[in-house]
N, C-alpha and C positions, 0 to 999 in steps of 0.2 A: 808669132807661133801659130795663131789662129789662121793667118793668111796662108802659112805653109801647109796647113791642113785643108785648105780649100774654103775656109770660112771667111766672111768679111770681118775686118778688124779696123775700126775707126774709118777714116776716109783716105787711107794711104793706097796708092796704086800697088798692085800685086807684084809686078816684075821687079821694081827697085828693092822692095822689102825682101823678096826672096834672095836677091843678090847679097844683101847685108847678112841675112841668116846663113847663107851658104859660106860666106867668108868667116863666120864664127864670131863676128864682132858683137852681136846681140843675142848670143846663145844665153838662155836663162842662167845656166850654171856658171858661165864665165862672168856674167854681169854680177851675180851674187857674190862670187869669190873675190872679184875685184873690189866691190864695195866693202866687203868684210876686211880685206887686207888693208885698204886705205884707211878705214876706221881705226884698225889696230895700230898702224904706223903713226897716225895722228894723235890718238887718245890713249893708246895702250899703256903708256908709262904712268898714267894717273890711276890705273886700276891696281889694287893690291890683291892679287890672286894667290891664296895660300898654296904652298907646294903640294900638299896632299890632295887638294881639290883639282889642281892641274893634272896630276897623275890619274885621278879618277876620271876626269874628262877625256883623257887619252884612251883609257880602257873601255869607257862606256860607249854603248851604241845609241844612247838617247841623244836627241837634238833639242836640248832644253833652252839654249840661249847662245849668245855670241861666244862664250868661252868654249862650250862644247863644239859649236860649229867651227871655230878656228882650229881647235885640236884635231878634229876629224878631217878638215880640209887639208891641213898640213900633212897629216898622215897619208891621205889619199894621193897626194902629189909626191910622196917619198921624202918629205922634208923632216928631218929629226928636230924635235923641239924640246930641249930640256926645261924650258920655261916659256911663258907666253910671249916674252920679248926677246928670247934667245933662240934663233933659228940656225941650224947647221945645214947648209946647202952644198952638196958635193965636197964635204970636208971643210968648208969655210964658214966661219961664224959671221 
């Protein structure tokens, strides 16, 4: 990102880094969402998230932790989530 703004970032050459950023592979938002989703798929079943807390996280605008981040990320991408491990994507669970 720094290189895209014209600043030096580590010792990477500018042209290849800009190509990666242009294709979207290393966009900060995509990287964060990918890590969050992979974490939930791997470890989410071990969390006991109360139903009322999950509903609060979906309505809240605060970004307090992984539960709030997951709820807001799913909402931003138009994925309906009745629970933290139950996602409805285009009508399919």
